[in-house]
C-alpha positions, 0 to 999 in steps of 0.5 A: 637629309636628315630626318625631321623629329617634332618634339613636345618642349614643355618648359621642363628638364626632361624635354630639354634633354630630350631635344639635346639627344635628338640633336645629338643623334643627327636629326633635324629638331623643331620644338613645339610647345602645346598650350591646352588649358586656359583658366579664364575661358575654363572657369578654373577659379576655385583652387587655382594657387595662380589666379593673382599671379603677374605671369601665368604657369604657362607663360613661364613655361613657355619662356623656359621652353624658348631659352631652351630652344635658344640654348639649344639652336633649334627653332620652337613654335607654338600651338593651341590645343584647348578645345581638344582638351576640353572635349576629349580629356576634361569633359570624360574626366569630369563625367567619370567624377559625376559617377564616383569613378577616378579616371586618369587624366595623363592616359587620355591626354596622351591618347588625344593630345600628345600622340594624336592632335599634336602627331597630326599637327607635327604631319603638317610640318612634314615630320618623320616623327615626333618625340616627347621626353617620356620614360619609355623606350620603343623599337621599331621593325621596318614592316612589322609592330613597333613595341614599348618597353618600360624605361630603363629607370623603373621608378620613372617609368611611364609606360603606364601612362602610354598604354592606350597608343596604337601601332600608328602612333607608336611607329611615329614616335621616339623617346629619347630618354628611355635608356636613361636614369633621371639623374643622368638626365639632370646631370646632362642638363647641368653640364649643358647649363641648360637654363632649366637644369635645377627646374622642378618637375611638373606635378599635378593634373596634366596640362593644368597643374597643381591645385586644390583638388577639392576646390578645384572639383567644385569649379565643375561639380557640386560638392554634395556631403553625406555619411560614411558607414562601416561595411560591416556593421552598418554603423554611421562613422561619420561625414564625407564631404562629396564621393567624388573626392575618394578613391577606393583604398584611400587611408588618409583624409577620412578625418576619423580618428579614435583607437584601432586600426586605420580606416579605408575607403572600399566602396561608393553607393552614388544613388544614395550618397553613401562612402562605405569604409572599412577598419584594416589594410589587409580587409577582405573588402579591399581583395579581389581575384579577378576584374572586367576590363574595357576600352582595351587598346592592344598594342600588337596587331593581333590579339592572342587566342585563347587565354595568356599569362601576363603581368598587369599594374593597376595603379602607376609605380604599383608592383607587376601583378601576374594574372591570366587575361582573355578577351572575351570581345573585340575590346574587353577582357576578363582578368583573373588574379594569381593572388589577391590584389588590394584597391583594384579601383573601377574607372581606374587603368589596367595595363598589361605587360609581358615583362618589361613589353608593355602590351596595352591597357583599358579601363577597370569596369568591375571588379571580382572575387570568389567569382561574385562582382564586389558590390558598391564599387 
């Protein structure tokens, strides 16, 4: 009897081709469309370009998913995780922004929705595996750890967003697109004449979509304007529209003209509502040589004893940075960078690698230089 795979069918080209590949490999495939956001219920008004649309984007995606399922001859179901998304993803997202930090909702979404709530739902359908259209690879070994590897298409690799998956989740998951380039996925969709072959890839906030982000946040956090201060001179350079809208290392959108090097965000004092800036992208204020990472998820069953040398990414699509990593308690690691790294930002994710093997990741809590915590972060 064929093994049953429950696939997250989003209405996009990636999950559509994943469904085809799984069916071609002999699996019994059931498509499931997840609805995780209700704009009306969640007060998603400001910054929402779809408020006046006759058909909301999620309904359009569901109709596309149904068309794909019909084309491939697989059943499709629909499930709502609106409450789970609000409680476990969006609430944390907003609370972090209130603190002046910039969290990654895609990582939370994978941890709590796609590989938890969805996995639990799939198990009620007697699934042997769940699958998604992520660009990542997974190697299963009977009685041993499952290993997650970067996708072959390194430009599309999404292991950064999957860094919080545990062994239970990994062992139950398949990633059919991991060995393909994005161009190959499009080509397969075109050859099959899938109804979403030329559909634009989704962007924006996970399961919410494209928004005017500054306006969108005002639905949940009042904007509080304040001063932008040159960290080196203490001089007020301009006004900011609210600390929550800025990220460490940000260059564009500061509204500062004039001669000289570009200005960069280098820190926030949330109590005083001050945004600290400096000139020049190689400014010492942007550089760090170490970090403390909390809420660490370590994918291998056993944690290393002592320090190990590996690599880390501190932003999606960033190059791998060579580091030394050491656990200081069960869920916290201290990192030392082989070379100075720019714009390592508290609240964002650090993801660890051994070559192509993803080891896990956690939240950047503190950033250091020359053994001292960097101020104003």
